[in-house]
MARZA-462844 format. One record per residue (C-alpha): residue number from 1; y negated, z, x; chain; residue in one letter. Coordinates in Angstrom, 2 decimals. Layout:
<sites>
SITE   pos        c2        c3        c1   unit   code
SITE   NUM         Y         Z         X      A      a
...
</sites>
This chain:
<sites>
SITE   pos        c2        c3        c1   unit   code
SITE     1   -123.11    113.05     66.85      A      m
SITE     2   -123.43    109.28     66.95      A      h
SITE     3   -121.60    107.39     69.74      A      i
SITE     4   -123.09    104.03     70.61      A      n
SITE     5   -121.09    100.87     71.23      A      e
SITE     6   -121.28    101.28     75.01      A      c
SITE     7   -119.56    104.61     74.81      A      c
SITE     8   -116.93    103.28     72.41      A      k
SITE     9   -116.05    100.57     74.91      A      n
SITE    10   -115.67    103.17     77.65      A      d
SITE    11   -113.47    105.31     75.42      A      i
SITE    12   -111.29    102.34     74.57      A      q
SITE    13   -110.91    101.42     78.26      A      c
SITE    14   -110.00    104.99     79.11      A      g
SITE    15   -107.45    105.26     76.32      A      c
SITE    16   -105.74    102.07     77.48      A      e
SITE    17   -104.60    103.88     80.64      A      c
SITE    18   -100.91    104.40     79.84      A      q
SITE    19   -101.85    104.07     76.19      A      g
SITE    20    -98.36    102.79     75.37      A      h
SITE    21    -96.96    106.21     76.33      A      l
SITE    22    -97.11    109.24     74.03      A      e
SITE    23   -100.26    110.64     75.61      A      s
SITE    24   -102.33    113.48     74.18      A      a
SITE    25   -105.95    112.30     74.11      A      l
SITE    26   -109.25    113.96     73.31      A      c
SITE    27   -112.94    113.37     73.96      A      i
SITE    28   -115.38    116.20     74.63      A      v
SITE    29   -119.04    115.28     74.18      A      d
SITE    30   -121.94    116.22     76.45      A      e
SITE    31   -122.46    119.41     74.41      A      n
SITE    32   -118.85    120.50     75.06      A      n
SITE    33   -117.67    119.89     71.51      A      n
SITE    34   -114.39    118.21     70.63      A      l
SITE    35   -115.44    114.86     69.26      A      l
SITE    36   -112.19    112.91     68.92      A      l
SITE    37   -108.49    113.72     69.33      A      f
SITE    38   -105.16    112.17     68.40      A      n
SITE    39   -102.01    113.54     66.78      A      q
SITE    40   -100.26    114.03     70.13      A      n
SITE    41   -103.10    116.31     71.23      A      f
SITE    42   -102.56    118.52     68.17      A      l
SITE    43    -98.82    118.71     68.78      A      l
SITE    44    -99.12    119.45     72.51      A      l
SITE    45   -101.58    122.33     72.16      A      w
SITE    46   -100.41    123.64     68.76      A      n
SITE    47   -103.62    122.96     66.86      A      f
SITE    48   -104.02    122.02     63.23      A      s
SITE    49   -106.40    119.21     62.36      A      r
SITE    50   -108.29    121.42     59.91      A      e
SITE    51   -108.73    124.11     62.58      A      e
SITE    52   -110.37    121.75     65.05      A      l
SITE    53   -112.47    119.98     62.45      A      e
SITE    54   -113.89    123.31     61.30      A      q
SITE    55   -114.41    124.70     64.79      A      n
SITE    56   -114.59    121.89     67.41      A      p
SITE    57   -116.02    124.17     70.08      A      s
SITE    58   -115.09    123.89     73.72      A      w
SITE    59   -114.23    127.59     73.92      A      e
SITE    60   -111.49    127.38     71.27      A      l
SITE    61   -109.83    124.41     72.92      A      w
SITE    62   -110.02    125.77     76.46      A      v
SITE    63   -108.76    129.22     75.51      A      s
SITE    64   -105.70    127.96     73.69      A      q
SITE    65   -104.89    125.27     76.24      A      c
SITE    66   -105.27    127.58     79.22      A      m
SITE    67   -102.91    130.13     77.66      A      a
SITE    68   -100.12    127.56     78.00      A      a
SITE    69   -100.67    127.11     81.76      A      h
SITE    70    -98.79    129.03     84.43      A      r
SITE    71   -101.93    129.64     86.49      A      d
SITE    72   -104.38    129.99     83.60      A      a
SITE    73   -107.36    131.48     85.48      A      d
SITE    74   -107.39    128.88     88.24      A      a
SITE    75   -106.91    126.04     85.75      A      q
SITE    76   -109.73    127.27     83.53      A      r
SITE    77   -112.14    127.39     86.48      A      a
SITE    78   -111.16    123.84     87.50      A      l
SITE    79   -111.48    122.46     83.95      A      v
SITE    80   -114.88    124.04     83.42      A      e
SITE    81   -116.10    122.71     86.76      A      e
SITE    82   -114.98    119.15     86.07      A      i
SITE    83   -116.29    119.21     82.49      A      q
SITE    84   -119.80    119.87     83.78      A      h
SITE    85   -119.48    117.18     86.45      A      d
SITE    86   -120.89    113.92     85.07      A      q
SITE    87   -119.60    111.66     87.86      A      t
SITE    88   -116.15    112.76     89.11      A      s
SITE    89   -112.69    111.95     87.74      A      s
SITE    90   -109.69    114.28     87.76      A      l
SITE    91   -106.11    113.08     88.14      A      h
SITE    92   -103.38    115.60     88.94      A      d
SITE    93   -100.14    117.23     87.77      A      e
SITE    94    -99.96    120.56     85.88      A      i
SITE    95    -97.07    122.79     84.87      A      t
SITE    96    -96.98    124.74     81.60      A      l
SITE    97    -95.41    128.15     81.00      A      v
SITE    98    -92.30    126.57     79.49      A      d
SITE    99    -91.80    124.40     82.61      A      g
SITE   100    -93.14    121.17     81.11      A      t
SITE   101    -94.83    118.95     83.71      A      k
SITE   102    -97.83    116.90     82.60      A      l
SITE   103   -100.02    114.33     84.23      A      e
SITE   104   -103.65    115.31     83.57      A      r
SITE   105   -106.31    112.64     83.65      A      y
SITE   106   -110.02    113.04     82.94      A      s
SITE   107   -112.88    110.65     83.41      A      t
SITE   108   -116.59    110.71     82.47      A      p
SITE   109   -117.74    108.32     79.75      A      l
SITE   110   -120.85    106.49     80.96      A      i
SITE   111   -122.49    103.87     78.79      A      g
SITE   112   -123.92    100.59     80.06      A      k
SITE   113   -127.35    102.23     79.89      A      n
SITE   114   -126.13    104.76     82.46      A      g
SITE   115   -126.19    107.71     80.07      A      l
SITE   116   -123.45    110.35     80.11      A      y
SITE   117   -121.68    110.62     76.74      A      h
SITE   118   -118.98    113.14     77.47      A      g
SITE   119   -115.52    113.15     79.00      A      r
SITE   120   -112.09    111.76     78.16      A      l
SITE   121   -109.04    114.04     78.67      A      w
SITE   122   -105.50    112.71     78.65      A      k
SITE   123   -102.17    114.52     79.07      A      f
SITE   124    -98.88    112.65     79.52      A      t
SITE   125    -95.34    113.89     80.11      A      s
SITE   126    -94.33    113.27     83.73      A      m
SITE   127    -90.79    112.55     82.55      A      q
SITE   128    -92.07    109.70     80.38      A      e
SITE   129    -94.26    108.37     83.19      A      i
SITE   130    -91.44    108.33     85.72      A      e
SITE   131    -89.15    106.54     83.27      A      e
SITE   132    -91.89    104.01     82.50      A      e
SITE   133    -92.48    103.34     86.20      A      y
SITE   134    -88.75    102.88     86.72      A      r
SITE   135    -88.64    100.28     83.94      A      k
SITE   136    -91.64     98.47     85.43      A      k
SITE   137    -90.03     98.46     88.86      A      t
SITE   138    -86.81     96.99     87.52      A      e
SITE   139    -88.79     94.38     85.60      A      s
SITE   140    -91.05     93.51     88.56      A      q
SITE   141    -88.20     93.08     91.06      A      f
SITE   142    -85.51     91.95     88.63      A      g
SITE   143    -84.81     88.72     90.53      A      s
SITE   144    -83.68     90.60     93.62      A      i
SITE   145    -82.26     93.83     92.23      A      l
SITE   146    -78.86     92.26     91.50      A      e
SITE   147    -76.74     95.01     89.92      A      d
SITE   148    -78.19     98.01     91.77      A      t
SITE   149    -81.19    100.26     91.20      A      r
SITE   150    -80.80    101.96     94.55      A      e
SITE   151    -83.99    102.43     96.54      A      g
SITE   152    -86.50    102.27     93.67      A      l
SITE   153    -89.66    104.30     94.27      A      w
SITE   154    -92.96    105.06     92.57      A      t
SITE   155    -96.21    106.49     93.85      A      w
SITE   156    -98.60    108.07     91.34      A      n
SITE   157   -101.89    107.90     93.20      A      i
SITE   158   -103.70    110.51     91.12      A      g
SITE   159   -101.06    113.21     91.51      A      t
SITE   160    -99.96    111.90     94.95      A      n
SITE   161    -96.38    112.24     93.70      A      l
SITE   162    -93.89    110.02     95.52      A      f
SITE   163    -90.63    109.65     93.59      A      t
SITE   164    -87.63    108.09     95.31      A      l
SITE   165    -84.19    107.20     93.97      A      d
SITE   166    -82.06    110.28     94.79      A      p
SITE   167    -79.04    108.23     95.88      A      e
SITE   168    -81.12    106.47     98.52      A      f
SITE   169    -83.00    109.64     99.54      A      a
SITE   170    -79.81    111.64    100.09      A      s
SITE   171    -78.95    109.52    103.16      A      r
SITE   172    -82.06    110.50    105.09      A      y
SITE   173    -82.60    114.02    106.36      A      s
SITE   174    -86.33    114.25    105.69      A      a
SITE   175    -86.42    112.65    102.23      A      l
SITE   176    -86.10    114.24     98.82      A      y
SITE   177    -85.94    112.97     95.27      A      e
SITE   178    -89.54    114.08     94.57      A      k
SITE   179    -92.29    114.70     97.08      A      q
SITE   180    -95.85    113.84     98.03      A      t
SITE   181    -96.86    110.72     99.90      A      l
SITE   182    -97.67    112.85    102.97      A      d
SITE   183    -94.16    114.30    103.14      A      s
SITE   184    -92.69    110.80    102.83      A      f
SITE   185    -94.93    109.46    105.62      A      i
SITE   186    -93.85    112.36    107.85      A      s
SITE   187    -90.23    111.19    107.54      A      a
SITE   188    -91.06    107.78    109.07      A      i
SITE   189    -90.77    107.12    112.80      A      h
SITE   190    -93.85    108.69    114.49      A      p
SITE   191    -94.96    105.39    116.02      A      d
SITE   192    -95.11    103.78    112.58      A      e
SITE   193    -96.63    106.51    110.41      A      q
SITE   194   -100.29    105.55    110.68      A      e
SITE   195    -99.67    101.87    110.08      A      l
SITE   196    -97.38    102.61    107.14      A      c
SITE   197   -100.00    104.84    105.54      A      r
SITE   198   -102.64    102.14    105.98      A      n
SITE   199   -100.39     99.57    104.29      A      v
SITE   200    -99.72    101.82    101.30      A      l
SITE   201   -103.36    102.83    100.96      A      c
SITE   202   -104.59     99.24    101.22      A      e
SITE   203   -103.11     98.42     97.84      A      i
SITE   204   -105.23    101.18     96.23      A      t
SITE   205   -108.47     99.53     97.34      A      k
SITE   206   -107.94     96.21     95.64      A      k
SITE   207   -105.45     94.43     93.45      A      i
SITE   208   -103.59     91.83     95.53      A      p
SITE   209   -102.34     88.53     94.15      A      d
SITE   210    -98.72     89.42     94.87      A      g
SITE   211    -96.32     91.92     96.37      A      d
SITE   212    -96.83     93.66     99.71      A      i
SITE   213    -93.85     93.69    102.02      A      e
SITE   214    -93.57     95.95    105.08      A      f
SITE   215    -90.98     97.51    107.38      A      e
SITE   216    -90.41    100.84    109.09      A      f
SITE   217    -87.63    103.16    110.34      A      h
SITE   218    -86.14    106.29    108.77      A      l
SITE   219    -83.75    108.77    110.37      A      q
SITE   220    -80.41    109.34    108.65      A      s
SITE   221    -78.46    112.59    108.40      A      q
SITE   222    -76.54    111.57    111.54      A      t
SITE   223    -79.76    111.20    113.54      A      g
SITE   224    -79.67    107.38    113.67      A      m
SITE   225    -82.87    105.46    112.98      A      w
SITE   226    -82.39    102.93    110.15      A      h
SITE   227    -84.41     99.75    109.67      A      h
SITE   228    -85.97     99.81    106.17      A      i
SITE   229    -87.71     96.98    104.33      A      v
SITE   230    -90.09     97.93    101.52      A      a
SITE   231    -91.56     95.85     98.72      A      l
SITE   232    -94.46     97.24     96.70      A      s
SITE   233    -96.61     96.09     93.81      A      s
SITE   234    -99.42     97.48     91.65      A      v
SITE   235    -97.88     99.00     88.52      A      s
SITE   236   -100.90    100.23     86.62      A      e
SITE   237   -104.66     99.84     86.71      A      v
SITE   238   -107.35    101.59     84.71      A      d
SITE   239   -111.12    101.35     84.49      A      l
SITE   240   -111.54    103.01     87.88      A      y
SITE   241   -108.87    101.26     89.94      A      g
SITE   242   -105.17    101.38     90.79      A      v
SITE   243   -103.29    104.26     89.15      A      v
SITE   244    -99.72    103.72     90.34      A      a
SITE   245    -97.66    101.66     92.78      A      v
SITE   246    -94.00    100.79     92.37      A      i
SITE   247    -91.49     99.35     94.80      A      g
SITE   248    -88.01     99.18     96.28      A      k
SITE   249    -86.47    100.02     99.67      A      f
SITE   250    -83.62     98.17    101.38      A      w
SITE   251    -81.70     99.36    104.44      A      d
SITE   252    -81.17     96.27    106.62      A      i
SITE   253    -79.93     98.12    109.71      A      t
SITE   254    -76.58     96.33    109.70      A      e
SITE   255    -78.21     92.92    109.63      A      g
SITE   256    -80.72     93.92    112.32      A      t
SITE   257    -77.93     95.05    114.63      A      q
SITE   258    -76.21     91.71    114.14      A      k
SITE   259    -79.38     89.88    115.11      A      k
SITE   260    -79.74     91.95    118.27      A      q
SITE   261    -76.42     90.64    119.60      A      s
SITE   262    -77.15     87.26    121.21      A      l
SITE   263    -73.61     85.96    120.97      A      y
SITE   264    -72.77     87.25    117.48      A      s
SITE   265    -73.20     83.65    116.29      A      c
SITE   266    -73.25     80.47    118.42      A      p
SITE   267    -75.48     78.73    115.88      A      i
SITE   268    -78.06     81.52    116.09      A      e
SITE   269    -77.93     81.33    119.88      A      t
SITE   270    -78.61     77.57    119.79      A      a
SITE   271    -81.50     78.06    117.35      A      l
SITE   272    -83.12     80.51    119.74      A      k
SITE   273    -83.17     77.86    122.47      A      y
SITE   274    -84.13     74.98    120.16      A      i
SITE   275    -87.21     76.95    119.07      A      g
SITE   276    -89.90     75.64    116.74      A      n
SITE   277    -91.31     72.17    116.25      A      k
SITE   278    -93.68     72.38    119.26      A      w
SITE   279    -90.88     73.34    121.63      A      e
SITE   280    -88.83     70.49    120.16      A      f
SITE   281    -91.65     67.98    120.76      A      l
SITE   282    -92.34     69.28    124.29      A      i
SITE   283    -88.68     68.80    125.20      A      r
SITE   284    -88.72     65.35    123.65      A      h
SITE   285    -91.73     64.39    125.81      A      a
SITE   286    -90.09     65.78    128.97      A      l
SITE   287    -86.83     63.90    128.39      A      l
SITE   288    -88.48     60.83    129.93      A      t
SITE   289    -89.48     62.70    133.09      A      g
SITE   290    -91.89     65.33    134.49      A      p
SITE   291    -95.33     65.59    132.90      A      k
SITE   292    -98.61     67.20    133.84      A      r
SITE   293   -100.35     69.61    131.49      A      f
SITE   294   -103.01     67.08    130.46      A      g
SITE   295   -100.36     64.44    129.71      A      d
SITE   296    -98.50     66.79    127.37      A      l
SITE   297   -101.72     67.81    125.62      A      k
SITE   298   -102.68     64.20    124.94      A      c
SITE   299    -99.17     63.12    123.88      A      l
SITE   300    -98.64     65.97    121.43      A      l
SITE   301   -102.17     66.54    120.14      A      g
SITE   302   -101.79     70.27    120.71      A      i
SITE   303   -104.50     72.75    121.71      A      s
SITE   304   -104.46     73.95    125.35      A      p
SITE   305   -103.95     77.58    124.28      A      k
SITE   306   -100.93     76.73    122.11      A      a
SITE   307    -99.44     74.48    124.80      A      l
SITE   308    -99.73     77.22    127.45      A      v
SITE   309    -98.04     79.68    125.07      A      k
SITE   310    -95.09     77.41    124.30      A      h
SITE   311    -94.59     76.31    127.89      A      l
SITE   312    -94.40     79.95    128.97      A      r
SITE   313    -91.87     80.69    126.24      A      i
SITE   314    -89.72     77.75    127.33      A      m
SITE   315    -89.96     78.85    130.96      A      q
SITE   316    -88.77     82.29    129.89      A      g
SITE   317    -85.74     80.72    128.21      A      k
SITE   318    -84.92     78.72    131.34      A      g
SITE   319    -85.50     75.39    129.59      A      i
SITE   320    -88.64     74.23    131.41      A      v
SITE   321    -89.42     74.32    135.13      A      h
SITE   322    -93.02     74.56    136.42      A      r
SITE   323    -93.65     73.01    139.83      A      e
SITE   324    -96.88     73.78    141.67      A      v
SITE   325    -97.76     71.35    144.50      A      y
SITE   326    -99.78     72.52    147.51      A      a
SITE   327   -102.49     69.94    147.08      A      e
SITE   328   -106.25     69.88    146.66      A      v
SITE   329   -107.07     69.67    143.83      A      p
SITE   330   -103.95     71.62    142.71      A      p
SITE   331   -101.26     69.68    140.87      A      r
SITE   332    -98.77     71.21    138.43      A      v
SITE   333    -95.89     69.39    136.75      A      e
SITE   334    -93.47     70.47    134.06      A      y
SITE   335    -89.89     69.21    133.78      A      s
SITE   336    -86.68     70.07    131.97      A      l
SITE   337    -84.08     72.21    133.66      A      t
SITE   338    -80.41     71.31    133.41      A      e
SITE   339    -80.12     73.68    130.44      A      l
SITE   340    -83.14     72.11    128.75      A      g
SITE   341    -81.81     68.59    129.23      A      y
SITE   342    -78.45     69.59    127.73      A      s
SITE   343    -80.19     70.10    124.35      A      l
SITE   344    -80.69     66.31    124.09      A      k
SITE   345    -77.45     65.93    122.14      A      l
SITE   346    -78.69     68.31    119.43      A      i
SITE   347    -82.04     66.48    119.33      A      h
SITE   348    -80.31     63.14    118.82      A      d
SITE   349    -78.05     64.57    116.08      A      t
SITE   350    -81.01     65.95    114.11      A      i
SITE   351    -83.01     62.71    114.33      A      w
SITE   352    -80.07     60.47    113.44      A      s
SITE   353    -79.18     62.62    110.39      A      w
SITE   354    -82.71     62.29    109.02      A      d
SITE   355    -82.95     58.57    109.78      A      e
SITE   356    -79.69     57.80    108.00      A      e
SITE   357    -80.79     59.57    104.81      A      r
SITE   358    -84.51     58.79    105.01      A      k
SITE   359    -85.10     62.55    104.83      A      e
SITE   360    -86.78     65.22    106.93      A      t
SITE   361    -84.29     67.84    105.79      A      t
SITE   362    -82.56     68.37    109.13      A      a
SITE   363    -85.90     68.80    110.91      A      v
SITE   364    -87.01     71.27    108.22      A      y
SITE   365    -83.74     73.25    108.40      A      i
SITE   366    -83.55     73.42    112.18      A      c
SITE   367    -87.22     73.69    113.16      A      l
SITE   368    -88.96     75.24    110.15      A      g
SITE   369    -87.33     78.67    110.29      A      d
SITE   370    -83.99     79.68    111.76      A      k
SITE   371    -83.11     81.51    108.52      A      r
SITE   372    -82.73     78.10    106.86      A      n
SITE   373    -79.93     77.12    109.23      A      s
SITE   374    -78.26     80.52    108.89      A      l
SITE   375    -78.25     80.24    105.10      A      i
SITE   376    -76.53     76.86    105.40      A      v
SITE   377    -74.11     78.38    107.94      A      r
SITE   378    -73.12     81.17    105.54      A      d
SITE   379    -72.76     78.85    102.54      A      l
SITE   380    -70.54     76.39    104.43      A      l
SITE   381    -67.64     78.83    103.91      A      t
SITE   382    -68.19     78.92    100.13      A      g
SITE   383    -70.51     80.30     97.41      A      p
SITE   384    -72.26     83.59     98.16      A      k
SITE   385    -74.11     86.20     96.11      A      r
SITE   386    -77.65     87.26     96.98      A      f
SITE   387    -76.51     90.59     98.39      A      g
SITE   388    -73.97     88.90    100.67      A      d
SITE   389    -76.64     86.63    102.16      A      l
SITE   390    -79.11     89.49    102.58      A      k
SITE   391    -76.54     91.61    104.37      A      s
SITE   392    -75.48     88.77    106.65      A      s
SITE   393    -78.96     87.65    107.64      A      l
SITE   394    -80.64     91.07    107.77      A      g
SITE   395    -83.86     89.74    106.21      A      v
SITE   396    -86.20     91.26    103.62      A      p
SITE   397    -85.13     90.38    100.05      A      p
SITE   398    -88.48     88.81     99.17      A      k
SITE   399    -88.23     86.53    102.21      A      t
SITE   400    -84.70     85.49    101.29      A      l
SITE   401    -85.77     84.66     97.72      A      v
SITE   402    -88.56     82.42     99.05      A      q
SITE   403    -86.23     80.55    101.41      A      h
SITE   404    -83.59     80.02     98.71      A      l
SITE   405    -86.20     78.75     96.24      A      d
SITE   406    -87.54     76.19     98.75      A      i
SITE   407    -84.05     75.03     99.70      A      m
SITE   408    -83.20     74.57     96.03      A      r
SITE   409    -86.32     72.40     95.64      A      e
SITE   410    -85.17     70.28     98.58      A      r
SITE   411    -81.76     69.80     97.02      A      g
SITE   412    -79.89     71.73     99.72      A      i
SITE   413    -78.82     74.80     97.73      A      v
SITE   414    -77.58     75.19     94.16      A      h
SITE   415    -78.05     78.40     92.16      A      r
SITE   416    -75.58     79.27     89.40      A      k
SITE   417    -76.18     82.16     86.99      A      a
SITE   418    -73.18     83.52     85.06      A      y
SITE   419    -73.56     84.89     81.53      A      a
SITE   420    -72.22     88.33     82.44      A      e
SITE   421    -73.36     91.94     82.26      A      v
SITE   422    -74.45     92.98     84.83      A      p
SITE   423    -75.84     89.52     85.67      A      p
SITE   424    -74.10     87.59     88.45      A      r
SITE   425    -75.74     84.82     90.46      A      v
SITE   426    -74.11     82.70     93.16      A      e
SITE   427    -75.57     80.26     95.66      A      y
SITE   428    -73.71     77.26     97.08      A      s
SITE   429    -74.45     74.08     99.04      A      l
SITE   430    -75.08     70.78     97.34      A      t
SITE   431    -73.54     67.59     98.73      A      e
SITE   432    -76.73     67.02    100.74      A      l
SITE   433    -76.61     70.57    102.06      A      g
SITE   434    -72.96     70.33    103.05      A      y
SITE   435    -73.66     67.17    105.03      A      s
SITE   436    -75.68     69.34    107.47      A      l
SITE   437    -72.36     70.71    108.74      A      k
SITE   438    -72.32     68.08    111.50      A      h
SITE   439    -75.71     69.28    112.81      A      v
SITE   440    -74.62     72.94    112.82      A      l
SITE   441    -71.29     72.04    114.43      A      d
SITE   442    -73.22     70.41    117.26      A      m
SITE   443    -75.24     73.61    117.75      A      m
SITE   444    -72.06     75.69    117.79      A      r
SITE   445    -70.46     73.39    120.37      A      r
SITE   446    -73.54     73.49    122.62      A      w
SITE   447    -73.60     77.32    122.62      A      s
SITE   448    -69.90     77.58    123.39      A      e
SITE   449    -70.08     75.01    126.21      A      e
SITE   450    -73.05     76.78    127.84      A      h
SITE   451    -72.05     80.37    127.14      A      k
SITE   452    -71.61     81.33    130.79      A      a
SITE   453    -74.94     79.76    131.70      A      q
SITE   454    -76.72     81.49    128.81      A      l
SITE   455    -75.34     84.89    129.78      A      e
SITE   456    -76.99     84.53    133.19      A      n
SITE   457    -80.23     83.03    131.87      A      a
SITE   458    -83.43     85.12    132.22      A      p
SITE   459    -84.34     87.28    129.24      A      k
SITE   460    -86.97     85.62    127.15      A      s
SITE   461    -90.07     87.53    126.27      A      g
SITE   462    -90.84     85.10    123.53      A      s
SITE   463    -89.64     87.02    120.55      A      e
SITE   464    -92.08     89.42    119.01      A      e
SITE   465    -90.37     92.36    117.35      A      h
SITE   466    -92.95     93.83    115.02      A      n
SITE   467    -91.74     97.11    113.60      A      i
SITE   468    -94.10     96.70    110.67      A      l
SITE   469    -94.62     93.25    109.27      A      v
SITE   470    -97.07     93.52    106.43      A      t
SITE   471    -98.38     90.82    104.20      A      g
SITE   472    -99.24     89.85    100.69      A      i
SITE   473    -96.92     87.29     99.18      A      t
SITE   474    -97.51     85.55     95.94      A      s
</sites>
C-alpha cells in the first residue's frame, strides 16, 4: 500500500508523542494490516521481523498481543472496537500477565484530504513515563526546588493517573502514592473540590503562557486541615492536545498561621493599617482637614467606585471617620481619626527617604505589596535561603521568586549562588536595601506605641481570604 505525504506527516506527529522514550510503535492500515513497526514493538510482543513481514495480518498481531494481557477477552473487544473507529483516540493504562504496566495510546491517521489511512498504536512503560515526568518537573521548577523533591506530582491525562511523591502523600490521610485524579480531588476540602477540578482541567483545554498557581486545603493524619500551594505546568503535548501535567505542592500552613496572628510582627501590623497607595493618598489628602467625597475624587483622580471601596476599608480599620450632616441636600464629610492621624510620622519617613535618594524605592516597598517590606524585615537580620523566606512569609514559592527578582532589579536584594552540591543560594540586602531599616523601625515603633488602641479597634473586613487563588503567571 502507498501512503501519501499527508499520512506520513500525521504518522510523524503521532510518533513524536513521547518519542524520546523507548516506546513500541506500529501502524495498522485501513485494511487492518500491519504496515509499519519499530524494534521495540518486536521486543515487547515477542515477534520476529520476518514473521510480521510474511504475515502482517491484524489477526496474528491481536492474538499474540492479547495473550499477554491479564484480561485478554475484554482487551480484545476494546481493541477491535477502537480499530474500526475512524475518529476516536484511545489513551489508557494496561497491565500484562507478568505485571508490567504500559501506557497505551492510539490515534487515527487522517490526511489533509480528510481520508482515513489507518491507526497509530503506541505502548510505553509506565515506569519510564513516571521517571521522565519527574525529571521534567525538577527541570521546570528547578529555581524553587532548592534541595528537596518533596511534593512533586504528575497527572497523565489519558490514563487519569495522578502520581504524588510518597513522602508528601504519607502525611495526609486520604492521599496515596498513586491514584486517579478523582480520588485526589476527593481528598481536598469539600468547599474547594469543584474549583480545584476546574483549575486542573482548564490547563487541558489550552496551553497557557506560563505556570498555573492555585491553593487548597488537605487534611492530615491528625485531622488538621493544611494550607497547600500548588504550581502546575504543561509537561507534554501531542497532535491532539495536552497529554500530561506536572507540578509541585508546598505546605504553607505554618506561614499562614503566622499571618493570622495580628501581633506576630509589629511591622506587619503597621503595613495592614498603611494599606495600598490609594489609602496612602487618601490619608495624605485628609491630613489638611475634612474633605467631601467630590473633593477627594477630584484631588486624587480616582473613580467613584474605587474611592467608595477604599473609604469603607479605612473606616473598617478605624482610620477614617464619616460624618453625615442633617442638611438638605445631604452633606457628608470624611476626616482622619486619631489613629489615622498618628500614621503621619510613617508617611513623612517614607517621603523623606525617597526624596533624599531621588528614588521611589520606599514607596514601592511599603505600598506596592506588603511582602516586599517583610522580605526586607527578614533580611535585616542577615542572609537567608529561599526556604527560610518562604517559611517565614507563608507565600507561594512562585510569588516569592517574582518578588525577589524585582527587588534584585531595583538594587534592594543581592542573590549569591554557591558552587556546591546540592546547590545553595542565599539572599541578602544591598546597602540601599539596608538603608530601609529606618522606615521599618518607624513602623515597628508605631505598632508598639498604639498596641492597646489596635487591640480594641474594630475588625476590618477589608482583607479577602480566597481559599483558591488561581492564575497564569509567565
